[in-house]
N, CA, C and O of each residue as an XYZ file, in Angstrom:
480
protein
N      59.571    119.908    -51.581
C      60.323    118.686    -51.446
C      60.427    118.301    -49.971
O      60.548    119.149    -49.087
N      60.376    117.003    -49.745
C      60.428    116.478    -48.396
C      61.870    116.183    -48.010
O      62.630    115.617    -48.795
N      62.235    116.571    -46.802
C      63.545    116.252    -46.270
C      63.421    115.733    -44.848
O      62.604    116.218    -44.066
N      64.241    114.743    -44.525
C      64.347    114.237    -43.173
C      65.757    114.525    -42.691
O      66.728    114.144    -43.344
N      65.874    115.190    -41.560
C      67.171    115.568    -41.039
C      67.344    114.990    -39.642
O      66.580    115.298    -38.728
N      68.364    114.144    -39.490
C      68.648    113.518    -38.208
C      69.635    114.364    -37.406
O      70.438    115.112    -37.964
N      69.554    114.228    -36.100
C      70.504    114.865    -35.207
C      70.578    114.063    -33.917
O      69.714    113.233    -33.637
N      71.614    114.318    -33.143
C      71.737    113.696    -31.844
C      72.760    112.588    -31.744
O      73.019    112.080    -30.653
N      73.345    112.205    -32.863
C      74.364    111.176    -32.824
C      75.644    111.703    -32.200
O      75.791    112.902    -31.962
N      76.560    110.792    -31.943
C      77.818    111.187    -31.351
C      78.560    110.014    -30.774
O      78.237    108.856    -31.039
N      79.562    110.329    -29.978
C      80.397    109.332    -29.327
C      80.014    109.235    -27.862
O      79.923    110.244    -27.162
N      79.793    108.020    -27.412
C      79.404    107.797    -26.027
C      80.042    106.504    -25.533
O      80.293    105.585    -26.312
N      80.298    106.446    -24.244
C      80.846    105.229    -23.655
C      79.761    104.194    -23.443
O      78.586    104.530    -23.300
N      80.162    102.937    -23.424
C      79.217    101.859    -23.156
C      78.474    102.124    -21.857
O      79.057    102.530    -20.852
N      77.173    101.881    -21.907
C      76.328    102.151    -20.759
C      75.691    103.521    -20.775
O      74.796    103.801    -19.978
N      76.141    104.373    -21.671
C      75.618    105.713    -21.761
C      74.349    105.793    -22.580
O      73.799    104.778    -23.008
N      73.890    107.023    -22.791
C      72.638    107.257    -23.498
C      72.787    108.340    -24.548
O      73.619    109.239    -24.430
N      71.968    108.235    -25.571
C      71.842    109.253    -26.597
C      70.387    109.346    -27.005
O      69.639    108.376    -26.890
N      69.991    110.503    -27.475
C      68.647    110.680    -28.007
C      68.745    111.224    -29.422
O      69.243    112.328    -29.643
N      68.270    110.448    -30.367
C      68.264    110.854    -31.756
C      66.951    111.538    -32.094
O      65.893    111.174    -31.580
N      67.033    112.527    -32.959
C      65.853    113.221    -33.446
C      65.864    113.225    -34.964
O      66.925    113.253    -35.588
N      64.694    113.195    -35.545
C      64.550    113.284    -36.985
C      63.356    114.165    -37.286
O      62.223    113.831    -36.941
N      63.612    115.281    -37.925
C      62.563    116.230    -38.252
C      62.286    116.212    -39.746
O      63.199    116.342    -40.561
N      61.034    116.052    -40.090
C      60.616    116.091    -41.480
C      60.143    117.492    -41.836
O      59.470    118.153    -41.046
N      60.501    117.931    -43.026
C      60.082    119.248    -43.481
C      59.653    119.175    -44.931
O      60.005    118.239    -45.649
N      58.898    120.159    -45.353
C      58.394    120.209    -46.708
C      56.879    120.279    -46.716
O      56.242    120.556    -45.700
N      56.321    120.021    -47.884
C      54.867    120.047    -48.029
C      54.299    118.721    -47.555
O      54.147    117.779    -48.332
N      53.992    118.666    -46.278
C      53.568    117.436    -45.629
C      52.102    117.515    -45.239
O      51.680    118.407    -44.503
N      51.342    116.569    -45.746
C      49.949    116.454    -45.342
C      49.806    115.618    -44.080
O      48.864    115.795    -43.308
N      50.739    114.715    -43.880
C      50.728    113.854    -42.721
C      51.817    112.808    -42.861
O      52.404    112.648    -43.931
N      52.083    112.100    -41.780
C      53.098    111.063    -41.786
C      52.508    109.798    -41.187
O      51.932    109.813    -40.099
N      52.663    108.706    -41.920
C      52.178    107.430    -41.435
C      53.246    106.784    -40.548
O      53.517    107.275    -39.452
N      53.834    105.723    -40.999
C      54.860    105.033    -40.227
C      56.168    105.813    -40.217
O      56.586    106.346    -41.245
N      56.804    105.878    -39.070
C      58.136    106.438    -38.928
C      59.018    105.386    -38.268
O      58.551    104.598    -37.446
N      60.284    105.379    -38.632
C      61.148    104.319    -38.146
C      62.591    104.765    -38.102
O      62.984    105.749    -38.728
N      63.368    104.016    -37.346
C      64.813    104.157    -37.308
C      65.450    102.864    -37.781
O      65.078    101.778    -37.337
N      66.402    102.984    -38.676
C      67.220    101.882    -39.141
C      68.668    102.184    -38.809
O      69.019    103.327    -38.517
N      69.502    101.168    -38.852
C      70.919    101.392    -38.663
C      71.719    100.462    -39.560
O      71.257     99.391    -39.953
N      72.921    100.898    -39.867
C      73.801    100.108    -40.709
C      75.233    100.248    -40.216
O      75.789    101.345    -40.177
N      75.811     99.129    -39.846
C      77.207     99.081    -39.453
C      78.054     98.734    -40.668
O      77.547     98.131    -41.614
N      79.333     99.098    -40.666
C      80.195     98.788    -41.809
C      80.197     97.302    -42.136
O      80.372     96.462    -41.253
N      80.002     96.988    -43.409
C      80.019     95.614    -43.855
C      78.770     94.819    -43.540
O      78.729     93.613    -43.783
N      77.757     95.464    -43.007
C      76.532     94.766    -42.654
C      75.329     95.372    -43.360
O      75.387     96.486    -43.881
N      74.246     94.618    -43.366
C      73.009     95.077    -43.973
C      72.322     96.110    -43.092
O      72.465     96.101    -41.870
N      71.582     96.991    -43.730
C      70.776     97.926    -42.971
C      69.639     97.160    -42.292
O      68.995     96.315    -42.913
N      69.401     97.456    -41.035
C      68.398     96.738    -40.281
C      67.452     97.693    -39.569
O      67.822     98.804    -39.191
N      66.237     97.232    -39.402
C      65.245     98.004    -38.658
C      65.565     97.962    -37.180
O      65.795     96.893    -36.614
N      65.580     99.119    -36.560
C      65.806     99.230    -35.129
C      64.482     99.355    -34.389
O      64.217     98.612    -33.444
N      63.660    100.293    -34.820
C      62.377    100.545    -34.176
C      61.464    101.257    -35.144
O      61.922    101.985    -36.025
N      60.176    101.050    -34.981
C      59.189    101.701    -35.827
C      57.980    102.093    -35.007
O      57.681    101.484    -33.980
N      57.290    103.117    -35.473
C      56.083    103.570    -34.803
C      55.072    104.000    -35.848
O      55.407    104.739    -36.774
N      53.843    103.543    -35.706
C      52.789    103.898    -36.642
C      52.140    105.205    -36.229
O      52.399    105.729    -35.145
N      51.287    105.727    -37.112
C      50.580    106.953    -36.756
C      49.555    106.708    -35.657
O      49.046    107.654    -35.058
N      49.255    105.449    -35.392
C      48.383    105.105    -34.291
C      49.115    104.879    -32.984
O      48.490    104.634    -31.952
N      50.447    104.960    -33.022
C      51.230    104.830    -31.810
C      51.750    103.435    -31.520
O      52.428    103.228    -30.513
N      51.449    102.478    -32.378
C      51.972    101.132    -32.173
C      53.460    101.098    -32.481
O      53.912    101.714    -33.447
N      54.215    100.386    -31.670
C      55.663    100.324    -31.837
C      56.136     98.888    -31.975
O      55.482     97.950    -31.520
N      57.280     98.742    -32.608
C      57.961     97.466    -32.627
C      59.461     97.720    -32.649
O      59.932     98.726    -33.177
N      60.198     96.781    -32.062
C      61.636     96.925    -31.902
C      62.357     95.665    -32.311
O      61.831     94.558    -32.199
N      63.559     95.854    -32.783
C      64.428     94.713    -32.971
C      64.752     94.118    -31.607
O      64.887     94.845    -30.622
N      64.876     92.810    -31.552
C      65.132     92.155    -30.277
C      66.402     92.655    -29.600
O      66.496     92.653    -28.372
N      67.369     93.079    -30.388
C      68.642     93.501    -29.833
C      68.559     94.808    -29.050
O      69.448     95.110    -28.254
N      67.501     95.581    -29.269
C      67.365     96.867    -28.586
C      66.160     96.937    -27.671
O      66.004     97.898    -26.918
N      65.318     95.938    -27.731
C      64.107     95.945    -26.921
C      64.461     96.041    -25.437
O      65.301     95.295    -24.934
N      63.813     96.960    -24.758
C      64.088     97.191    -23.354
C      65.126     98.259    -23.108
O      65.255     98.753    -21.988
N      65.870     98.626    -24.141
C      66.898     99.658    -24.024
C      66.552    100.919    -24.803
O      66.865    102.027    -24.368
N      65.908    100.753    -25.953
C      65.572    101.882    -26.815
C      64.076    102.147    -26.770
O      63.276    101.233    -26.568
N      63.709    103.402    -26.959
C      62.311    103.786    -27.022
C      62.097    104.747    -28.185
O      62.774    105.770    -28.289
N      61.158    104.414    -29.050
C      60.825    105.294    -30.157
C      59.558    106.072    -29.808
O      58.635    105.535    -29.196
N      59.527    107.330    -30.200
C      58.365    108.166    -29.960
C      58.252    109.180    -31.084
O      59.176    109.339    -31.882
N      57.127    109.859    -31.146
C      56.939    110.853    -32.198
C      56.133    112.027    -31.688
O      55.328    111.902    -30.766
N      56.364    113.160    -32.303
C      55.635    114.377    -32.019
C      55.050    114.834    -33.346
O      55.744    115.443    -34.161
N      53.793    114.545    -33.557
C      53.174    114.845    -34.839
C      53.087    116.346    -35.123
O      53.138    116.765    -36.279
N      52.958    117.145    -34.079
C      52.900    118.589    -34.266
C      54.203    119.127    -34.829
O      54.214    120.150    -35.513
N      55.304    118.438    -34.542
C      56.617    118.856    -35.020
C      57.124    118.004    -36.176
O      58.231    118.220    -36.667
N      56.319    117.036    -36.613
C      56.737    116.104    -37.662
C      58.095    115.489    -37.334
O      58.981    115.402    -38.183
N      58.229    115.073    -36.100
C      59.512    114.601    -35.603
C      59.374    113.240    -34.926
O      58.398    112.970    -34.227
N      60.364    112.400    -35.150
C      60.446    111.117    -34.480
C      61.738    111.087    -33.670
O      62.754    111.649    -34.080
N      61.687    110.427    -32.523
C      62.829    110.357    -31.626
C      63.202    108.907    -31.354
O      62.373    108.004    -31.464
N      64.440    108.705    -31.005
C      64.888    107.406    -30.545
C      65.742    107.618    -29.306
O      66.882    108.075    -29.393
N      65.184    107.285    -28.162
C      65.929    107.340    -26.912
C      66.698    106.041    -26.759
O      66.106    104.962    -26.731
N      68.008    106.141    -26.661
C      68.869    104.973    -26.588
C      69.577    104.960    -25.244
O      70.386    105.839    -24.950
N      69.272    103.972    -24.443
C      69.886    103.815    -23.135
C      70.714    102.541    -23.097
O      70.568    101.661    -23.945
N      71.580    102.460    -22.104
C      72.420    101.277    -21.913
C      73.108    100.868    -23.208
O      73.085     99.700    -23.597
N      73.706    101.828    -23.856
C      74.317    101.582    -25.158
C      75.477    100.604    -25.061
O      76.223    100.581    -24.082
N      75.604     99.805    -26.100
C      76.639     98.799    -26.206
C      77.497     99.073    -27.431
O      77.025     99.706    -28.375
N      78.742     98.616    -27.441
C      79.579     98.809    -28.624
C      78.938     98.283    -29.901
O      79.145     98.855    -30.971
N      78.171     97.216    -29.810
C      77.524     96.668    -30.987
C      76.400     97.542    -31.524
O      75.862     97.264    -32.596
N      76.038     98.596    -30.795
C      75.075     99.566    -31.299
C      75.715    100.563    -32.252
O      75.015    101.345    -32.896
N      77.026    100.542    -32.347
C      77.738    101.462    -33.228
C      77.300    101.267    -34.670
O      77.375    100.161    -35.207
N      76.845    102.337    -35.290
C      76.341    102.282    -36.656
C      75.938    103.680    -37.095
O      75.906    104.614    -36.293
N      75.636    103.806    -38.365
C      74.961    104.996    -38.850
C      73.471    104.747    -38.725
O      72.957    103.746    -39.225
N      72.786    105.644    -38.067
C      71.356    105.511    -37.843
C      70.597    106.388    -38.831
O      70.889    107.574    -38.985
N      69.622    105.782    -39.493
C      68.858    106.455    -40.521
C      67.400    106.576    -40.140
O      66.784    105.620    -39.668
N      66.864    107.740    -40.346
C      65.446    107.981    -40.160
C      64.697    107.603    -41.428
O      65.180    107.826    -42.537
N      63.524    107.036    -41.255
C      62.683    106.666    -42.380
C      61.249    107.068    -42.073
O      60.782    106.924    -40.944
N      60.557    107.571    -43.082
C      59.175    107.989    -42.868
C      58.344    107.785    -44.114
O      58.794    108.029    -45.234
N      57.129    107.335    -43.899
C      56.141    107.228    -44.968
C      55.307    108.502    -44.907
O      54.455    108.659    -44.033
N      55.563    109.402    -45.842
C      55.026    110.748    -45.780
C      53.901    110.938    -46.781
O      54.035    110.590    -47.954
N      52.797    111.490    -46.313
C      51.708    111.880    -47.201
C      52.089    113.197    -47.873
O      52.117    114.247    -47.231
N      52.378    113.129    -49.156
C      52.721    114.333    -49.901
C      51.485    114.968    -50.526
O      51.500    116.139    -50.905
N      50.440    114.201    -50.627
C      49.120    114.678    -51.012
C      48.127    113.949    -50.130
O      48.500    113.058    -49.366
N      46.880    114.322    -50.234
C      45.886    113.763    -49.333
C      45.839    112.243    -49.378
O      45.675    111.590    -48.348
N      45.984    111.681    -50.578
C      45.871    110.240    -50.728
C      47.114    109.583    -51.319
O      47.061    108.427    -51.738
N      48.229    110.307    -51.356
C      49.451    109.767    -51.919
C      50.579    109.863    -50.900
O      50.854    110.933    -50.357
N      51.227    108.729    -50.651
C      52.333    108.677    -49.714
C      53.592    108.169    -50.401
O      53.528    107.358    -51.324
N      54.731    108.657    -49.939
C      56.019    108.192    -50.426
C      56.949    107.965    -49.249
O      56.819    108.589    -48.196
N      57.883    107.063    -49.454
C      58.851    106.732    -48.426
C      60.112    107.574    -48.590
O      60.624    107.731    -49.698
N      60.608    108.115    -47.476
C      61.780    108.978    -47.503
C      62.801    108.533    -46.470
O      62.459    107.949    -45.441
N      64.060    108.821    -46.764
C      65.174    108.521    -45.879
C      65.935    109.778    -45.519
O      66.078    110.690    -46.333
N      66.422    109.815    -44.289
C      67.360    110.842    -43.903
C      68.762    110.466    -44.338
O      68.984    109.373    -44.859
N      69.707    111.365    -44.126
C      71.084    111.133    -44.547
C      71.886    110.318    -43.551
O      72.973    109.838    -43.874
N      71.370    110.157    -42.357
C      72.031    109.338    -41.362
C      72.815    110.152    -40.352
O      73.297    111.244    -40.652
N      72.935    109.610    -39.160
C      73.740    110.209    -38.110
C      74.560    109.113    -37.445
O      74.046    108.035    -37.144
N      75.824    109.395    -37.221
C      76.744    108.395    -36.687
C      76.592    108.264    -35.186
O      76.584    109.256    -34.456
N      76.472    107.031    -34.737
C      76.487    106.707    -33.318
C      77.660    105.773    -33.074
O      77.748    104.700    -33.673
N      78.550    106.182    -32.200
C      79.712    105.372    -31.871
C      79.743    105.130    -30.372
O      79.724    106.073    -29.581
N      79.792    103.869    -29.990
C      79.805    103.480    -28.585
C      81.137    102.817    -28.285
O      81.463    101.780    -28.863
N      81.897    103.403    -27.396
C      83.201    102.874    -27.039
C      83.086    101.955    -25.831
O      82.217    102.132    -24.977
N      83.970    100.981    -25.774
C      83.971    100.029    -24.676
C      84.815    100.517    -23.519
O      84.926     99.830    -22.503
């Protein structure tokens, strides 16, 4: 069974930084797209950043220039470096991955989320 486990969330003051990690485990043949989403109370879950297996990235406009997504394929891990954090970044951050569970079959998986709280 595939599991995604996030870590690195916490409480930080505005202007500070955090680095989120998400490690995938299980019977993994490979991972295609990996991404970070976030959801604040009362709001829809939104894409924060994504990275393909080819290294192409895209970011939500609200975080572009402040956040950086990266991946370590040897560790089946995706990271989100968050700098210049703002109170509006406060949310539960979820890892998402399109995982090859067999050579030609992929499924989408979610982590359980990690809380990021930015105080003013």
